N, C-alpha and C positions, 0 to 999 in steps of 0.2 A: 206482429209489429213490422212495419214496412218502411224502407228508406230508399229514396232515389239518389244514386250516385251518378257522377259524370260517365262512368264506363258501363253502367247498367242499373239494375234494380236488385236489391236484396230483400227477400221475403222470408221470415221465420215464423215457425210455430212448432210448439211441442218438441223443442230441441232440434228440429230439422231446419236446414237453411237451404234456399233456393237463389241462385244467382241468374238473373235474366239479362242478357246482354241487349245492346242495340236500343236502349231507351233514350230517346233524344227528341227535342222539339215538342210537337204536339203529342207525341207518344207518352210524354210525361203525364198527361191528363188521363190518357188511356190506362197507363201503368197504376196510377192512383185509383181509378175506377175499378180495375181488375184485381188489384191488391185488396180493395175492400171486399169484392166478391169472394176472393180467396180466403179472407178472414172468416167470412160468413160460412164457407164450406169447411174451413178448419173447425169452427164451432161445432158444426154438424158432426164432423168426423170424430171430435173429441168424445162424442156420446157413444160412438161405435168403434172402440179400439181396434177391432180386427180390420176396419177399413182404412185406418190412418195412413198407412203406407201408400195404398192405392190412390187416396185423395191427394196425397203429396205429388204422386207422378202426374196425375190428371191435371192439377193446378199449374204445375210447372209447364206441362205441354201446352195448355191453353194460353197462358201468358206469354210464353216464348213465340208461339205461332202468331198470336194477335199483335203484340207489341213489336215483334221483329219485323213485321210487314209494314209497320208505320214509318213513313219518311217525312222529313221536314228539312228541306234544304235551306230554309231561311234561318235555321238555328245552328250554331256552331258549339262544338264541345269546348268547355272552358278548361284550359290547362296551364299550369304555371310555366312562365317563360318570358323572354324579352324579344321585342322586335324593334326595329328602327326605321326611320324615313327622314327625308330632307325637311328642314324647317326654315328654308330661306338662307339669305346671305346677310351678314352684317354690312354696315355702311362702309367698312374697310375692305369688304370683298371675301370675308371668311365664311366657308360653308358651315352652317349650323345643322346638327343632327337632333332629332327627337326621339327618345327611347320610351317605349311603352312596356312596362312591367305588370304582369297579371298573376294573381295566385289562383289556386283551384276553386276559390269561392267566388271568383269573378270580380274581386276587388282590383282596381287599376291605378297605378301610378305612372305619371308622364314626367320626363326630365329632358332637359336639353343641355348641350356642352358649353354653351355660353353662360358663364357665371356658375357652372355646376348648379343649375337651377331646377328645382321641382316646378312643373307647370300645372299639374293637376293631380288630385287624389279623388277618385270616384268610388262611392259606396252606396249601399241601399239604406233606406230608412225603415221604420217599423212597418210601413205599408208595401214595401218592396220597390219604391221609387228610387232611382239612381241619380245622385247629384254629385257634381265636382264641389268639394267642401273648402276649397282654398282660392284666394284670389289670383287671377291669372291675366296675361295679355294675349290677344289674338294672334300675334305674329312677332318676329324677331324685331321689326321696327318698333313695336309697342314696348318691348322689354329695353331696347336701347334708350328710349325716351323716358322710361319710367325712373322716378327717383325714390321710390319706396321700398326697393330691395325685394320685390315679390319672389318668394321661394328660393332666394339665392343662397350660396354658401358665402358668408361674409368674413372678410379678414383684410389685413393681417390682424387687426384689432377690432372686434365689434364693440359697439357702444362708444362713449365719448371719452376723449382725453383732453383735460383742461388745457385750453390755449395752444393746443397742438405741440406741446413740449414735455419732455421727460429726460431725466438724467439716469444713466446707467454706466456703472463702472467709472464713475467720475467724468464721463463725457456727456454733454448736453446734445440732444437731438430735436431738430425742429421738423414738424410734420405738416402735411397739407391741411389748410383750414377750409372745411367744406360744410361746417355747421356753425357759423359765426356766434361766438369767438373761438369755437372748439373744433377738434377733429373728430370725425364720426365715421364708424364703420369702415376704416381702412383708407379714407380719403377720397379724392376726386376720382381716381381710377383704382377702385379696390378689386378684391377678388370677384365681385359680382359683375364686373365690366370687362372681363378678360375671357379668352378662349382656353378651355381645359382640354387635355386628352382624356379620351373616354374608352372604356372597354366594358363588356357585359360581365356579369356574375351569374353563375349557374351553380346552385348547391341543392342537396337533397330536399331541403325544406324552405329554401329561399331563392329568390332571383333579384337581380338589381344592377346597379352600374357603378363602376369605380372611376372616379375622375382624378386626374393628376396635374398639379400646376407647380411651376418653379417661380417663385418670387424673387427677383434679383436684388442684390444689395442695393440700398438707397431707394428702393421703390417707395414713393410717397414719404420719403424721408426716414424709413426704418433701416437699422443696420442689419447686416447679415444676408446671406442667400439662403432662403427657406424653401425646402421641398414639402409640398402639401399633398395629401391625399384625402379625398372625400368619398366615402362609400355609402350608397343609400340601398337598402334591402327592404323587400316586402316578403313576409312569409305566409304560410298557411294558417298561422294562428292570428291573422289580421294584424300583424305588428309592423310598423315602419321602423326600422333601425337605421341611425345616422352615426357613423363612425368618422371622426376627423382626426387625422394624424399630421404631425410636422416634425421636421428635423432641421437643424440650422448649422451653418459653418462659423457663426459668431453669435455672441450673446445678443438676444433681442427679446421683444415682448410678443407673446402670441395669444391670442384670444379669438377663437373661431366659433361660429354658430351657423345654424340654418334660420332663415327669415321667413318662414311660412306665415301667411296671413290666414287664419282659420275663421270660417262661418259654417258651423255644423248644420245649419239650416239648409245651406247651399249658397254658392256664390251668387251674388245679385238677387238673393231673397230676402233682403231687408237687414236690419241692424242685429248687433250681437247682444244688446242690452238685456235680453230676456234669457240669455244663456246663464247657467249657474256654475260657479267656480269654488274649488277648494284647493288651498295651497299649503304645503307642508313647511310652514315658515312662521316663527314667533316674532321675527324682527324684519325690517326693511331699511333701506338707505334713504334718509331725507336728502333732498337736492336743493340747490340755489336756483336763481332766476334763470341760469343758463343750463340747467339740468345736470350740474356736477354735484356729486355727493360731498356732504359736509365732512364725512369721515365717521359720524356717528352711527351706531346700530340701534335704532329705535324700535321700541316695542310697538306692534300693530294693535295692541289692545286699546279700544276706545276710539279707534280711527276708522275711516272708510276702507283702510287697507287690511282689515282683519278678515281674512278668508280661511281661518283655521277650521270653521264650520262652513258648510255649503252655503253659499250666498248668491243672490241674483246680482249680475254685474251692474245693472242700471239702477239698483235700489239705493246705492250710497255714492253714486259717482258725482252728483251735482256740486258738493263742496269743492271738488277738485277741478271743475270746469274754469273756475276763475283763476286758477293757478297757471304758472308757465307751462305746465304739463297738459293743460286743457282736458284732463281726464286722468286715467291710469297711464303712467309711463315711469314705473318705479321698479327697482331691483330688490327682490325679496331674498333674504338670507335663509337659505334652506337648512333645515335641522340636520339633514344628512348630507355629507360631502366626502369625497375621498375617491380611492380607486375602484370601489365597488358601486354598481348602479343602485340607486334607491328611489322610492316613489317621491315625486316632486309636486304634482298637481293633478287634478282630474277636472275636466270640462265637460259639461253636458248641456245639450239642447232639448228642453222639454217638448218642443214642437215636433221634432222628428224622432226623438229617442236616441240619437247618435251620442255616443260617449267617447271620450278620448283621455286616456290615463298615460301621463308623462312620467318616465323615470330617467335619471341621469347620474353621472358621477361628478357633475359641476357644483360649485358652491352657491351659485346665484341663478335667479329666475327673473328675467325682465318682462313684466306683464305690461303690454302696451295695447290699449283699447282703440287704436286706429283713429286717434284724435286729429291727425294732420292730413288725413285723406280729405281731398277737397273738390273731387269731381273732375279735375283736370287731367291731361295726359300723363302728367307727372305722377298721378295717383291711379293710373290706368282707368280713369273714369269713375272710380268708386268714391263714395262720400263717407263723411264722418261716421265712425262706429259701425261701418258695414263689415268689419272683420276685426280680428284681434291677433296679437302676437304673444307667444310664451316661449321666450328665448333663453335657453340655458347657456350659462357662460360664467366667466369670471366677473367680478364686480367692475362697474365703470370707473375710470380713472385710477385704476390699480397701479399703473406705472408711477404715479405720484402719491401713492398711499401705501407705505411700507407696512402699515398695520393690516392690510388686506391680504388675503391669500395670494401668494406671489404668481405673476404670470410670466416670469422670466424663463426663457428657454435658452440653454446653453449647449455648445458643441457636445456630442455623445449622449445627450438626453433625448428622450422621445415623448413628444406630446400626443395624448390620446384622449379625446373628448368623445364620450358615448352617450347617446340619447335614444330612448326607445318609446315610441307612442303607439299604445295598444288601443284599437278601435273595437267597439262592440255597439249593439243597439238594444235599448231597453223596450220591452214590448209593452 
């Protein structure tokens, strides 16, 4: 049995193990070829037990000599780590940095400190082709013009709050209205439109970036000064983990999420209507014409929102196109919620074989099928249904719905939202 590793080759037979260093680039092909020859020799040796040890030595010498002399300066060794480079300046003159996080398998995540935003996630498909599987903008000017929250860390409250008002501890608060007649994703200048402090994360099995931001009292109308931390990690098990933390000095509402737009076929490679989806939810939240929940938890049975079994996204979307949502833009009530992370949904693209499995400790999952992408610069040039969002979060309009799981954060309490996205490829 042979295996090519980033530090060399391992070849074993009959309980013997040989490690051949310096396998890189084109020498990988040679390694495969010689390992095949080695296996043939091993088979021959197995018939002649007295010569087995000698054959091991000869095979090792041949492989080390041949492969060790192979050089390919165009191929680099893939190793987990984080690098950074400039990503331009904002219109206000702030320098933006882009971080590239790579795992040992060559999977790559990119982020910027504007909006604590993921700008790319690159992985192979079943043929070995590498694609970025999330929507992105080419430069910082594009992100400043984008109104679709591509890849950003959204807050102070993701999703909608009815009419931009809520009452907390007998005080009424008025928020910015940016999605008439409601408040959406933190307001006009939410967490997606500010600069965050950034530092790299290096751990034995993961690497990433830690972003920090302090939201001042009365920002967009919210009470309390809130210190926020967003940690994005990529590990060697092909898992993207997102940990969002918050603490406050006064009672407030906090509901953070990441707003990645996924297209597992690859960004700019068509629509997501042929993706298949399964969601761990028996109920969802019906909404009115302004996308505010009625307060009812309605069964998904017999509706286009029944994803309890794997279903193609485009198969039942048509009845929803004529509604205010223009497709899927609904919050699902997850069966499992609480401090422990549990499976929430699985998304798969039959064309590429790429699969994403989402687990979270949040009570809700907002499934949005990219209905309002219209090809303009506010949509990054992307069109309707060319990507989808699966946002883990508290329910929309929770500040006005005491029957929903509470999003109130008080001094001394710690908010921790954790979501893990595991990626794989079906052959």
